[in-house]
N, C-alpha and C positions, 0 to 999 in steps of 0.2 A: 651419911651423905644423902642429900635430897636428890630424887630423880624426877625431872620435870618433862612432861610430854606436851608438845604443842603442834599446831598446824599453821602454816603460813597463811596470813590473811584472815585469821580467826580471832575470836575474843581472847584466846590464850596469850596474845601479845601483852595484855595488861598485867597478868601474873608474871610473865617473863621479865618485863621491865621492873616490876616490884622486887623480884628476886635479886636482880642486878643492883637495884638501889639499896637493898638491905646489906649488900656486901658479903653474902654468905657463899659457901661452897655448894655447888650443885652441878649435876650433869643434865644437859639439855638434849632431849631426843626428839627429832623431827618426825612427825607422823605424816606420811604422804597421803593427803586427803584425796587427791586426784586419782591415786591408785587404789583408793578404798582401803587403805591400810588400817583405818580406824575400826573396820569391821573384821579384821583378821583375828584368828583365834588367839594369837599372842597378845594383841592389844586388848581384846575383850576380856582377857584374864585379868588385866589391870583395871579397865573401866568398862563394865558390861553395858554402859549406855552407848558406847561406840562414839564418844565425842571427846573433844579437848576443851579445856586443859585437864590434865591429871597430875597430881603431885604425890609421889610416893615418899612417905615419911617413915620414921622408925615405929610409929604407932599404927600405921595403916595408910590407906590411899584416900586422898581428898579430891573431890571433883566440884565443879561449879565455881565460877570466877569470884563471886562475893565471899564464899567460904575460904578459898585459897588466899585471897587478899587479906582477909581478917586474920588468918593463921599466920601469914608472914609478918603482919604488923605486930601481932601479940607475941609471937615467938622470938622476934628480934627487936625488942623495944628500943635498943640503943640507936636504931636507924631512924627513929622518930617518924614513922610512916603513918601514924594515927594517934589520936589522943587516948591511948589505951587505959589511962588511969582516971578518966572522966567518963562515967557511964553514959551521960546524956550526949556529950560531944561524940563519943564513939558510936552511939546509936544514930547520930546524924550522918556520920560517915556511912554506916550501914544502910541508912535510908536512901542516900544518893546512889550507892552502888546497886541497891535493890531496884531502884527505878530504871537504871540502865539495863539491868538484867531482865526484869519482868515486863517492861514497857517498850523501851527503845529497841532492844535486841529483837523482841517479838515483832515489832513493826517492820524492822529490817528483814526478818526472816520470811515475811509474807511474799517477798519477791522471788526467792529461790527455793523456799521450803514449804510452799503452799500445800503440798500433798500431805503434810502433817494434819491439815485441818479440813481439806475438801478433796473430792475426787473428780467432780465435774469440771471440764475444761473451762467452761464459762465462769465458774466460780474462781478458778485459779487465775484467770486473766483479770477478773474484777479485783482480786486481792492485789495483783501487781500494779494495777492502775492507782490504787489507793496509797501505795508506798510513799511516793514523794510528798503527798499531802500529810500523811501521818508522821513521817520522819521530820518534815519541816516543823510541824507542831511540837514534836518532842524537843527539837533543838531550840525552838523559841521558848519553851518552858524553861530549859536550862539557862538560856541567855538572860531571860527576864527575872527569874525567880530563884535560881539554884546556884549559879556560879558567882561566888562572892568576890573573887579576884583578889590578887593575881592568880591564886590557885583556887581550886573548887571550894575549899573550906575557909578561904581567906588568905592570911599571910603565910600559913604553914602548908608545905607540900605534904600530901597524904597519898594513900593508895587509891583515892578517888581520881587522881590526876592521870595516871596511866590508863585507867579505864575509860575516862572521857576521851583521851587521845585516841584510843583504839576505836571507839565508836565513830569518832570523827573521820577516821580513815575510810569509812563506808559511805560518807555523805554524798560525794560526787556521783558515784554509781547509783545511788538511791534518788538522784534527781534534786539534791539539795545543794545550793551554792552557799558555802560557809561565809563568803564575803558579805552576805546579808546579816551576819551575826558577828559584830566586831569583837565582843568579849570572848566568844568561843575561838575565833580566829587568832586573837592575840595569845590565848592560852596555848594553842597548838604551836605557835612560833616559839614560845618559851620552852615547851616540851622538847622541841627539836634541838635546842641548845644543850640539853642535859647529856653528859657523857654516857650515862646508863642507857638512855634512849638510843643514842647513836650506836652504841655497842650492840644492842639487841637487834636493831634494824639491819646493821651490817651482817650479823649472824644469820638472820632470816633471809637475807638476799643471797647468801652464799650457796 
């Protein structure tokens, strides 16, 4: 049985949705981020990074969203969550998810996690001021060059789609109006109609 650890409002939502889409059995464990449970000895024994998501498998623990999404797609190929038999197409999936992880998520993190990169208050405030500009540029890149529509990779739904949906949840608080980006906005509406997405969102609200 897979054991999945997540925090509400975090990037773990992408993997949570992917697990549900795959139709596999797993146990979901909420990590109370506000109570700093991610840094408890019990959780650090699972993920020494003190972050979510974490997925405990029979072979060991996986962390980092792109790795977990790739694992789900490859381990449960009947769910058709990625073109796992086409090395180039699968690399394109990885490319998109890596962009969200290494560029978009980092741009977002400069608002609330600036202490990872600077200690001067003036530097922290400057980073916060740049967040709307940087996040808008990231969404524009996705809108204009990466979202093939109706799903990220085109006609086929993949593990890229819950990840984009997750990032989109942060847009408003980051000063980005997704109404400016019709393709991304339409993608979000399609995602909200999926039963797996609805189930996970309901679970995380409970």
